[in-house]
C-alpha positions in Angstrom: -3.2 -9.5 -31.4 -2.8 -5.8 -29.6 -1.1 -5.4 -26.2 -2.8 -3.1 -23.9 -1.2 -0.9 -22.4 -2.7 -0.3 -19.5 -3.0 -3.5 -18.1 -4.1 -3.3 -14.4 -7.7 -3.2 -14.3 -9.1 -3.4 -10.9 -8.9 -0.7 -8.3 -8.9 -1.3 -5.0 -9.3 0.9 -1.8 -7.3 -0.7 1.0 -7.2 -0.3 4.8 -4.4 -1.2 6.3 -2.6 -0.4 9.7 0.8 1.2 9.8 4.2 0.8 12.2 4.8 4.0 14.0 7.9 5.1 15.4 10.3 7.9 16.9 13.7 7.8 17.3 14.6 10.3 20.3 15.0 10.0 23.5 12.2 10.6 25.9 10.7 9.1 28.9 9.4 5.6 28.5 6.1 6.6 29.6 5.9 8.9 26.4 6.0 6.3 24.3 3.5 4.3 26.5 1.1 7.3 26.0 1.4 8.6 22.6 3.1 5.9 19.8 0.2 3.8 18.4 0.1 2.0 14.9 -0.9 4.5 11.9 -4.6 3.6 10.7 -3.9 4.5 6.7 -6.0 3.9 3.6 -4.7 3.5 0.1 -6.4 3.3 -3.6 -4.2 2.0 -6.1 -4.1 -0.4 -8.7 -4.2 -4.4 -7.7 -1.1 -5.5 -9.0 -0.7 -8.5 -7.3 -2.3 -10.4 -4.3 -0.5 -13.7 -2.5 -0.5 -15.4 0.7 2.1 -12.4 2.1 0.8 -9.1 0.5 -0.9 -6.8 -1.7 0.9 -4.4 -4.3 -0.9 -1.5 -5.1 0.8 1.2 -8.5 -0.6 4.3 -8.1 0.1 5.2 -12.2 0.1 3.3 -15.0 1.9 4.7 -18.6 2.8 3.1 -21.5 5.8 5.1 -22.3 9.5 3.3 -23.2 9.9 0.4 -21.2 8.8 2.1 -17.6 5.2 1.5 -17.5 4.4 1.7 -13.4 5.1 4.1 -11.4 4.8 4.4 -7.3 4.1 0.7 -6.1 3.1 -0.1 -2.0 3.6 -3.6 -0.8 1.8 -3.8 2.2 1.8 -6.3 4.5 -1.2 -8.9 4.9 -1.2 -9.2 8.1 -1.6 -5.4 8.2 -4.7 -5.2 5.9 -7.4 -4.8 7.5 -10.5 -4.6 4.3 -10.2 -4.6 0.5 -12.4 -2.8 -1.7 -12.8 -3.0 -4.9 -13.8 0.4 -6.2 
């Protein structure tokens, strides 16, 4: 049996929120008024989803032993929506 060189088939769009920070001295009011979570939307191959996180892979390649590029693990607590593309 031939092994599929591109095993990840499901492409999803994940709507989620990311943390947002700043590492400089500033008045507390600046932080209170200007720092909010960052809404995000990411598309990728669904590699894993469990009760803790979703793992997306950007690129697959059957070359050598390196078959995945640019993985992003998003905590499920940050995920607002998952849509199959």
